[in-house]
C-alpha positions, 0 to 999 in steps of 0.5 A, spaced: 493 399 491 486 401 489 483 408 488 478 407 494 483 405 499 488 411 497 482 415 498 480 413 504 487 413 507 487 421 505 481 422 508 484 419 514 490 423 514 486 429 513 481 428 519 487 427 524 490 433 521 484 437 523 483 434 530 491 435 531 490 442 530 483 442 534 487 439 540 493 443 539 488 449 540 485 446 546 491 445 549 493 452 548 487 455 550 487 451 556 494 453 558 492 460 557 486 459 561 490 456 566 495 461 566 490 466 566 486 463 573 493 462 577 495 469 575 488 472 577 488 468 583 495 470 585 493 478 583 487 479 587 490 476 594 497 481 592 498 488 595 498 491 588 490 489 588 489 491 594 492 498 593 489 498 586 482 497 589 483 502 594 485 507 588 478 505 584 474 506 591 477 513 592 476 515 585 468 512 585 467 517 591 472 522 590 476 521 596 483 518 599 481 511 600 485 506 604 484 498 605 488 495 610 488 487 610 484 483 604 483 476 603 478 472 598 475 466 600 470 463 595 465 468 594 467 473 600 471 478 601 474 480 607 477 487 609 480 488 616 479 496 616 478 501 610 478 509 611 476 514 606 477 522 607 475 527 602 479 530 597 476 537 597 472 540 603 466 537 604 460 536 609 464 529 612 471 529 614 472 521 614 469 514 613 472 508 617 469 501 617 472 495 621 472 488 619 468 488 613 465 482 609 462 482 602 459 477 598 460 477 591 456 474 585 460 473 578 453 472 574 454 479 571 462 478 569 460 478 562 457 485 562 463 487 566 459 488 572 461 485 579 454 484 584 456 485 591 450 482 594 451 484 601 456 488 605 457 487 613 461 492 617 462 491 624 464 497 626 462 504 622 464 511 623 462 517 619 466 523 622 463 530 620 466 537 618 462 542 620 461 544 612 454 544 613 453 546 606 457 541 603 452 534 606 450 533 599 457 531 598 456 525 602 460 518 598 453 515 596 454 514 589 458 507 589 456 504 583 460 509 578 463 506 572 471 506 574 477 503 568 482 499 572 489 502 570 494 497 574 493 491 570 495 489 564 492 491 557 490 484 555 486 483 561 483 489 562 477 487 557 475 481 562 476 485 568 469 488 571 469 496 571 463 497 575 460 495 582 453 494 583 451 494 591 445 490 594 445 492 601 450 495 606 449 493 613 453 496 619 452 493 626 455 498 629 454 505 627 456 512 629 455 519 627 460 524 630 459 531 630 465 536 628 465 539 634 464 537 642 456 537 643 454 537 637 448 532 634 451 525 635 448 518 634 451 512 637 451 504 637 445 504 631 444 498 627 444 501 620 442 497 613 442 501 607 439 499 600 440 503 594 434 506 590 432 503 584 433 509 579 435 513 584 442 516 582 446 515 589 439 515 593 439 510 599 433 507 603 436 507 610 433 502 616 435 503 623 434 500 630 437 501 637 442 506 638 442 513 642 441 520 638 444 526 642 442 533 641 445 540 644 438 541 647 438 535 652 442 532 656 438 525 656 439 522 649 433 519 645 433 511 645 432 509 637 427 503 637 426 503 629 427 508 624 426 508 616 429 514 611 431 516 604 438 520 603 441 523 597 445 528 594 439 533 596 438 531 603 435 527 608 428 525 609 426 521 615 419 517 614 418 515 621 422 514 627 420 511 634 424 511 640 424 513 648 426 519 651 427 521 659 424 514 663 419 511 658 417 516 655 415 514 647 417 519 642 416 519 634 418 524 629 419 525 622 422 531 617 427 533 612 434 535 613 435 539 606 443 539 604 446 545 601 445 552 603 438 555 603 434 549 605 430 549 612 430 543 616 424 541 620 422 535 624 415 534 627 412 528 631 409 526 638 410 524 645 407 521 651 408 518 658 414 524 659 414 525 666 413 532 668 418 531 674 424 530 670 423 538 668 423 540 676 428 542 681 429 536 686 425 540 692 419 541 687 419 533 685 416 531 691 410 536 690 408 535 683 407 529 679 404 527 672 405 525 665 406 530 659 403 528 651 402 532 645 405 534 638 411 538 637 414 541 631 422 544 630 426 548 626 432 552 626 429 558 629 423 555 634 421 549 637 413 549 639 408 544 642 401 543 644 402 539 651 397 536 656 398 533 663 394 527 665 394 525 672 397 531 675 397 532 682 400 537 687 401 536 694 405 537 701 406 544 699 406 549 705 403 554 701 397 549 699 396 547 706 395 554 709 391 556 704 386 549 705 387 553 713 384 559 711 379 557 706 377 551 711 377 546 705 381 540 705 382 539 698 387 544 697 392 540 700 392 535 695 390 539 689 388 534 683 389 537 676 382 534 672 385 539 666 392 542 665 395 544 658 398 549 654 401 552 647 408 553 648 413 556 643 421 556 645 425 561 640 432 562 643 432 563 650 424 566 650 419 561 652 412 563 650 406 559 654 399 561 651 392 558 653 395 556 659 389 552 663 390 549 670 383 547 673 381 543 679 374 541 679 370 545 684 376 548 687 380 553 682 382 555 675 387 559 672 387 561 664 392 566 661 399 566 658 406 566 661 413 568 658 420 566 661 426 569 657 432 567 661 431 567 668 425 573 668 418 571 668 412 575 667 405 573 666 398 575 665 393 570 668 386 569 670 384 565 676 378 563 678 376 560 685 369 557 688 365 562 692 365 557 697 373 557 698 372 565 699 367 565 704 373 565 710 377 571 706 373 577 708 373 582 702 376 577 698 369 577 693 367 584 693 374 587 692 378 582 689 375 577 685 371 582 681 372 580 674 367 577 668 369 571 664 364 569 659 364 562 657 367 561 664 366 555 669 359 556 672 360 557 680 367 561 679 369 568 681 375 570 677 380 576 678 386 577 674 393 576 676 401 579 674 407 574 674 414 578 675 420 576 678 425 570 676 424 563 676 428 562 682 424 568 686 417 569 682 412 574 684 405 575 683 400 581 686 394 577 688 397 576 696 398 583 697 391 585 694 388 580 698 391 582 704 389 589 702 382 587 701 381 583 708 384 590 711 379 594 708 373 589 710 376 588 717 376 595 718 371 599 714 366 593 713 366 589 719 365 591 727 371 592 730 370 585 734 372 581 728 379 584 729 381 578 732 379 574 726 383 578 722 389 578 725 389 570 725 387 570 718 393 575 716 398 572 720 397 565 717 397 569 710 404 571 712 407 565 712 403 563 705 406 570 702 413 568 704 419 571 708 418 577 703 412 579 705 412 576 712 414 583 715 409 587 712 403 582 714 405 582 721 405 589 721 399 590 718 396 585 723 399 589 729 395 594 726 388 591 725 389 588 733 391 595 735 385 598 732 381 593 735 383 594 742 383 602 741 375 603 741 376 610 742 380 611 735 376 612 729 376 607 724 379 612 719 386 612 723 386 604 722 385 605 715 391 610 714 396 606 718 394 600 713 396 604 707 403 604 710 404 597 711 400 594 705 401 596 698 395 597 694 391 599 700 
């Protein structure tokens, strides 16, 4: 055999040895790969993996986490139900999710990162604990690094130790209060997206659902809302919804977590029916819609409110006033202007800069306070001189106040309110009665007594049952004075002093 042939044969033998070794290595790697794939596939479908995942979720959220049935189909992970309960006292006592589907991407697996592109939850519940100063410990930071401890050591370096969430959507989200009657949210469609660079901060978008608060028997119905929530608190950027009837309400504000923070919200409302705040008896008499701005915090509620389309009608009081003044417009009193600044602190409701105005008839300005059921007020009432021409003594003895810058053509008097919401009192009626009595006895001929009797008897119906007996007695005094021509006028005046306060 020539040297060249021997050399050629040796070269083939060397190449064959190398190729064989490579083949063996490839087979070994392939075998390990197949074994690893089969092992991982079986492991992620096992109870051991579900228990491990529950433990890792609990460590990430500082809670006791439970995951029920778990299955994986392609990039989708399905969980029938999951629950988390905090290990220590926090502002929340439980998070529960039913029928969870997560879409997972392994594009960053070499970096030991699993990207959860989206999580869809059919039903989610956040149960609050009443620990308001610990709301900052909500389980918001879900992408913390966690080292798994329940897998073989040789596999750990290949498994992810970090999860990044793209978004979480709850088709039906409930926020349940610690105690019955507290603030709650029901049926809200809620989507949360982590804020880039914000450690544990999420941007929230919600729609539909209802908000219930202790101060209102009628829930707010959400149309839309956007907010940010993090460890420091909740910032509501904007919210739109409906309240009573078709009233539109907007709001924005903040709810700090932890001690010392003061929550505050503000917004607007419109198309709010005034009848919603009236008794059944008064709803048939008063109508109109309210609109205004408001701001509210833990200590007080404040609003600047205006009423449009205000109408007061079919009230016996107004019908009698129309008869006395011979002014039919009083039977159907159109309020061209109605507004006030209202502040509530506990049971105290303060109404300032109250204005009620019906053009050409009456204008009311002043302040009213309501505390519990107690009522007190200081008002200026202005009416046109034409409306008073049939009430003797009203302009000379009652409507004598001056109001600078007031509506031209009006004469004014000051009126004090007292009593209760159910039985309000005012001092105007008695002063008008006294003024009529004085005018009819002291100023007018005795022949005018008959007119005064008719007016006073009618006034008894206006003043109500409480004053009716007094008024009827006063009418009898005047009538007697007219019939007894020989009596002195002073005698009639003395009698009136006994039956009409303020005479």
